[in-house]
MITINU-570865 format. One record per residue (C-alpha): residue in one letter; chain; x, y, z. Coordinates in Angstrom, 3 decimals. Each point is the difference from the previous one (the first is absolute). Example, Ala and Ser with C-alpha at 12.3 -4.5 7.8 and 13.67 -1.06 7.14 Angstrom:
# MITINU-570865
<r><residuo>A</residuo><cadena>A</cadena><u>12.300</u><v>-4.500</v><w>7.800</w></r>
<r><residuo>S</residuo><cadena>A</cadena><u>1.370</u><v>3.440</v><w>-0.660</w></r>
END
This chain:
# MITINU-570865
<r><residuo>X</residuo><cadena>A</cadena><u>-12.400</u><v>-3.298</v><w>-4.136</w></r>
<r><residuo>X</residuo><cadena>A</cadena><u>-3.351</u><v>1.587</v><w>0.729</w></r>
<r><residuo>X</residuo><cadena>A</cadena><u>-1.041</u><v>1.108</v><w>3.486</w></r>
<r><residuo>X</residuo><cadena>A</cadena><u>-3.595</u><v>0.808</v><w>0.818</w></r>
<r><residuo>X</residuo><cadena>A</cadena><u>-1.283</u><v>0.770</v><w>3.472</w></r>
<r><residuo>X</residuo><cadena>A</cadena><u>-3.764</u><v>-0.203</v><w>0.393</w></r>
<r><residuo>X</residuo><cadena>A</cadena><u>-2.618</u><v>0.376</v><w>2.670</w></r>
<r><residuo>X</residuo><cadena>A</cadena><u>-2.621</u><v>-2.735</v><w>0.151</w></r>
<r><residuo>X</residuo><cadena>A</cadena><u>-3.389</u><v>1.248</v><w>-1.193</w></r>
<r><residuo>X</residuo><cadena>A</cadena><u>-2.814</u><v>-1.193</v><w>-2.223</w></r>
<r><residuo>X</residuo><cadena>A</cadena><u>1.984</u><v>1.373</v><w>-2.968</w></r>
<r><residuo>X</residuo><cadena>A</cadena><u>3.221</u><v>-1.871</v><w>0.841</w></r>
<r><residuo>X</residuo><cadena>A</cadena><u>-1.373</u><v>-3.309</v><w>1.330</w></r>
<r><residuo>X</residuo><cadena>A</cadena><u>0.835</u><v>-2.624</v><w>-2.633</w></r>
<r><residuo>X</residuo><cadena>A</cadena><u>1.878</u><v>2.566</v><w>-2.065</w></r>
<r><residuo>X</residuo><cadena>A</cadena><u>2.425</u><v>-2.642</v><w>-1.309</w></r>
<r><residuo>X</residuo><cadena>A</cadena><u>-1.951</u><v>-2.840</v><w>-1.599</w></r>
<r><residuo>X</residuo><cadena>A</cadena><u>0.978</u><v>-3.003</v><w>-2.120</w></r>
<r><residuo>X</residuo><cadena>A</cadena><u>0.048</u><v>2.149</v><w>-3.149</w></r>
<r><residuo>X</residuo><cadena>A</cadena><u>2.448</u><v>2.454</v><w>1.573</w></r>
<r><residuo>X</residuo><cadena>A</cadena><u>2.325</u><v>-2.727</v><w>1.222</w></r>
<r><residuo>X</residuo><cadena>A</cadena><u>-0.066</u><v>-1.550</v><w>-3.493</w></r>
<r><residuo>X</residuo><cadena>A</cadena><u>1.421</u><v>3.252</v><w>-1.406</w></r>
<r><residuo>X</residuo><cadena>A</cadena><u>3.109</u><v>-0.315</v><w>2.181</w></r>
<r><residuo>X</residuo><cadena>A</cadena><u>3.198</u><v>-1.571</v><w>-1.317</w></r>
<r><residuo>X</residuo><cadena>A</cadena><u>0.696</u><v>-3.580</v><w>1.141</w></r>
<r><residuo>X</residuo><cadena>A</cadena><u>3.125</u><v>1.360</v><w>1.713</w></r>
<r><residuo>X</residuo><cadena>A</cadena><u>-2.063</u><v>2.484</v><w>2.047</w></r>
<r><residuo>X</residuo><cadena>A</cadena><u>-0.373</u><v>-0.004</v><w>3.752</w></r>
<r><residuo>X</residuo><cadena>A</cadena><u>-2.919</u><v>1.693</v><w>1.697</w></r>
<r><residuo>X</residuo><cadena>A</cadena><u>0.547</u><v>1.471</v><w>3.464</w></r>
<r><residuo>X</residuo><cadena>A</cadena><u>-2.921</u><v>1.055</v><w>2.153</w></r>
<r><residuo>X</residuo><cadena>A</cadena><u>0.684</u><v>1.887</v><w>3.222</w></r>
<r><residuo>X</residuo><cadena>A</cadena><u>-3.066</u><v>2.205</v><w>-0.358</w></r>
<r><residuo>X</residuo><cadena>A</cadena><u>-3.315</u><v>-1.815</v><w>0.490</w></r>
<r><residuo>X</residuo><cadena>A</cadena><u>-0.645</u><v>-3.692</v><w>-0.664</w></r>
<r><residuo>X</residuo><cadena>A</cadena><u>-3.381</u><v>0.239</v><w>-1.750</w></r>
<r><residuo>X</residuo><cadena>A</cadena><u>1.442</u><v>2.274</v><w>-2.691</w></r>
<r><residuo>X</residuo><cadena>A</cadena><u>1.143</u><v>-3.170</v><w>-1.791</w></r>
<r><residuo>X</residuo><cadena>A</cadena><u>-2.509</u><v>-2.754</v><w>-0.793</w></r>
<r><residuo>X</residuo><cadena>A</cadena><u>1.641</u><v>-2.723</v><w>2.089</w></r>
<r><residuo>X</residuo><cadena>A</cadena><u>-1.494</u><v>-2.889</v><w>-1.985</w></r>
<r><residuo>X</residuo><cadena>A</cadena><u>1.292</u><v>1.500</v><w>-3.255</w></r>
<r><residuo>X</residuo><cadena>A</cadena><u>3.401</u><v>0.598</v><w>1.606</w></r>
<r><residuo>X</residuo><cadena>A</cadena><u>0.301</u><v>-3.629</v><w>1.129</w></r>
<r><residuo>X</residuo><cadena>A</cadena><u>-0.871</u><v>-1.180</v><w>-3.514</w></r>
<r><residuo>X</residuo><cadena>A</cadena><u>2.510</u><v>2.391</v><w>-1.596</w></r>
<r><residuo>X</residuo><cadena>A</cadena><u>2.713</u><v>-1.230</v><w>2.363</w></r>
<r><residuo>X</residuo><cadena>A</cadena><u>-0.818</u><v>-3.676</v><w>-0.546</w></r>
<r><residuo>X</residuo><cadena>A</cadena><u>-0.166</u><v>0.312</v><w>-3.782</w></r>
<r><residuo>X</residuo><cadena>A</cadena><u>3.171</u><v>2.076</v><w>-0.359</w></r>
<r><residuo>X</residuo><cadena>A</cadena><u>-1.880</u><v>3.005</v><w>-1.365</w></r>
<r><residuo>X</residuo><cadena>A</cadena><u>2.196</u><v>1.985</v><w>2.401</w></r>
<r><residuo>X</residuo><cadena>A</cadena><u>3.233</u><v>-1.073</v><w>1.646</w></r>
<r><residuo>X</residuo><cadena>A</cadena><u>-0.902</u><v>0.691</v><w>3.606</w></r>
<r><residuo>X</residuo><cadena>A</cadena><u>-1.502</u><v>2.130</v><w>2.705</w></r>
<r><residuo>X</residuo><cadena>A</cadena><u>1.043</u><v>1.698</v><w>3.215</w></r>
<r><residuo>X</residuo><cadena>A</cadena><u>-2.968</u><v>0.515</v><w>2.292</w></r>
<r><residuo>X</residuo><cadena>A</cadena><u>-0.205</u><v>1.866</v><w>3.282</w></r>
<r><residuo>X</residuo><cadena>A</cadena><u>-3.790</u><v>0.296</v><w>-0.073</w></r>
<r><residuo>X</residuo><cadena>A</cadena><u>-2.742</u><v>-2.460</v><w>-0.832</w></r>
<r><residuo>X</residuo><cadena>A</cadena><u>-3.663</u><v>-0.119</v><w>-0.881</w></r>
<r><residuo>X</residuo><cadena>A</cadena><u>-0.660</u><v>-1.251</v><w>3.525</w></r>
<r><residuo>X</residuo><cadena>A</cadena><u>2.418</u><v>0.451</v><w>2.859</w></r>
<r><residuo>X</residuo><cadena>A</cadena><u>1.455</u><v>-1.982</v><w>1.476</w></r>
<r><residuo>X</residuo><cadena>A</cadena><u>0.570</u><v>-2.128</v><w>-3.064</w></r>
<r><residuo>X</residuo><cadena>A</cadena><u>-1.886</u><v>-3.294</v><w>0.357</w></r>
<r><residuo>X</residuo><cadena>A</cadena><u>2.150</u><v>-3.017</v><w>0.771</w></r>
<r><residuo>X</residuo><cadena>A</cadena><u>-1.446</u><v>-1.804</v><w>-3.021</w></r>
<r><residuo>X</residuo><cadena>A</cadena><u>0.537</u><v>2.908</v><w>-2.418</w></r>
<r><residuo>X</residuo><cadena>A</cadena><u>1.573</u><v>-1.170</v><w>-3.268</w></r>
<r><residuo>X</residuo><cadena>A</cadena><u>2.373</u><v>2.968</v><w>0.241</w></r>
<r><residuo>X</residuo><cadena>A</cadena><u>1.797</u><v>-1.814</v><w>2.836</w></r>
<r><residuo>X</residuo><cadena>A</cadena><u>0.974</u><v>-2.933</v><w>-2.214</w></r>
<r><residuo>X</residuo><cadena>A</cadena><u>1.286</u><v>1.884</v><w>-3.048</w></r>
<r><residuo>X</residuo><cadena>A</cadena><u>3.776</u><v>0.105</v><w>-0.346</w></r>
<r><residuo>X</residuo><cadena>A</cadena><u>-0.073</u><v>3.232</v><w>-2.003</w></r>
<r><residuo>X</residuo><cadena>A</cadena><u>-1.607</u><v>2.026</v><w>2.810</w></r>
<r><residuo>X</residuo><cadena>A</cadena><u>1.592</u><v>1.819</v><w>2.914</w></r>
<r><residuo>X</residuo><cadena>A</cadena><u>-2.429</u><v>0.678</v><w>2.851</w></r>
<r><residuo>X</residuo><cadena>A</cadena><u>0.386</u><v>2.541</v><w>2.790</w></r>
<r><residuo>X</residuo><cadena>A</cadena><u>-2.281</u><v>0.502</v><w>3.019</w></r>
<r><residuo>X</residuo><cadena>A</cadena><u>-1.148</u><v>3.561</v><w>-0.872</w></r>
<r><residuo>X</residuo><cadena>A</cadena><u>3.173</u><v>1.581</v><w>1.317</w></r>
<r><residuo>X</residuo><cadena>A</cadena><u>1.288</u><v>1.785</v><w>-3.099</w></r>
<r><residuo>X</residuo><cadena>A</cadena><u>-0.667</u><v>3.396</v><w>1.541</w></r>
<r><residuo>X</residuo><cadena>A</cadena><u>2.085</u><v>-0.714</v><w>3.094</w></r>
<r><residuo>X</residuo><cadena>A</cadena><u>3.081</u><v>2.175</v><w>-0.225</w></r>
<r><residuo>X</residuo><cadena>A</cadena><u>1.604</u><v>2.420</v><w>2.418</w></r>
<r><residuo>X</residuo><cadena>A</cadena><u>-0.641</u><v>2.892</v><w>-2.385</w></r>
<r><residuo>X</residuo><cadena>A</cadena><u>-3.631</u><v>-1.039</v><w>-0.359</w></r>
<r><residuo>X</residuo><cadena>A</cadena><u>-0.536</u><v>-0.112</v><w>3.747</w></r>
<r><residuo>X</residuo><cadena>A</cadena><u>1.716</u><v>3.345</v><w>0.542</w></r>
<r><residuo>X</residuo><cadena>A</cadena><u>-2.203</u><v>1.615</v><w>-2.629</w></r>
<r><residuo>X</residuo><cadena>A</cadena><u>-3.210</u><v>-1.658</v><w>1.263</w></r>
<r><residuo>X</residuo><cadena>A</cadena><u>0.575</u><v>0.837</v><w>3.639</w></r>
<r><residuo>X</residuo><cadena>A</cadena><u>0.850</u><v>3.612</v><w>-0.819</w></r>
<r><residuo>X</residuo><cadena>A</cadena><u>-3.242</u><v>0.339</v><w>-1.994</w></r>
<r><residuo>X</residuo><cadena>A</cadena><u>-2.007</u><v>-1.678</v><w>2.766</w></r>
<r><residuo>X</residuo><cadena>A</cadena><u>1.389</u><v>2.435</v><w>2.569</w></r>
<r><residuo>X</residuo><cadena>A</cadena><u>-0.914</u><v>2.921</v><w>-2.281</w></r>
<r><residuo>X</residuo><cadena>A</cadena><u>-3.509</u><v>-1.424</v><w>-0.439</w></r>
<r><residuo>X</residuo><cadena>A</cadena><u>-0.578</u><v>-0.355</v><w>3.758</w></r>
<r><residuo>X</residuo><cadena>A</cadena><u>1.375</u><v>3.467</v><w>0.771</w></r>
<r><residuo>X</residuo><cadena>A</cadena><u>-2.170</u><v>1.603</v><w>-2.684</w></r>
<r><residuo>X</residuo><cadena>A</cadena><u>-3.080</u><v>-1.889</v><w>1.211</w></r>
<r><residuo>X</residuo><cadena>A</cadena><u>0.575</u><v>1.107</v><w>3.596</w></r>
<r><residuo>X</residuo><cadena>A</cadena><u>0.175</u><v>3.613</v><w>-1.241</w></r>
<r><residuo>X</residuo><cadena>A</cadena><u>-3.354</u><v>-0.481</v><w>-1.736</w></r>
<r><residuo>X</residuo><cadena>A</cadena><u>1.625</u><v>0.271</v><w>-3.430</w></r>
<r><residuo>X</residuo><cadena>A</cadena><u>0.182</u><v>-3.567</v><w>-1.340</w></r>
<r><residuo>X</residuo><cadena>A</cadena><u>2.174</u><v>-0.630</v><w>-3.051</w></r>
<r><residuo>X</residuo><cadena>A</cadena><u>0.015</u><v>-2.847</v><w>-2.540</w></r>
<r><residuo>X</residuo><cadena>A</cadena><u>-3.715</u><v>-0.568</v><w>0.559</w></r>
<r><residuo>X</residuo><cadena>A</cadena><u>-1.415</u><v>-2.893</v><w>-2.010</w></r>
<r><residuo>X</residuo><cadena>A</cadena><u>-3.617</u><v>0.478</v><w>-1.000</w></r>
END
């Protein structure tokens, strides 16, 4: 099993294309809980339909919410989630603690975790 966590940027958009999916074993499952556009959705649908890969678990999509007519909704080898993979008690505890630190530091005039 391979786990990769990526941020969406110009470098990662469309990172997994048809050629990449073709390199996977037919017993492989791809799971994306990172950012939808990292995987070329058209190529993914084709790989799932053709049996190039066994299945997919998706918590994120190219466009959210996932369109009602998306072919991903009709594939039996796909599990879809409504972008809730991050929702855990531990995740919330960690996030809220960091948010409180961020606000306190900002109010002191010493912001932390500044994104430029």
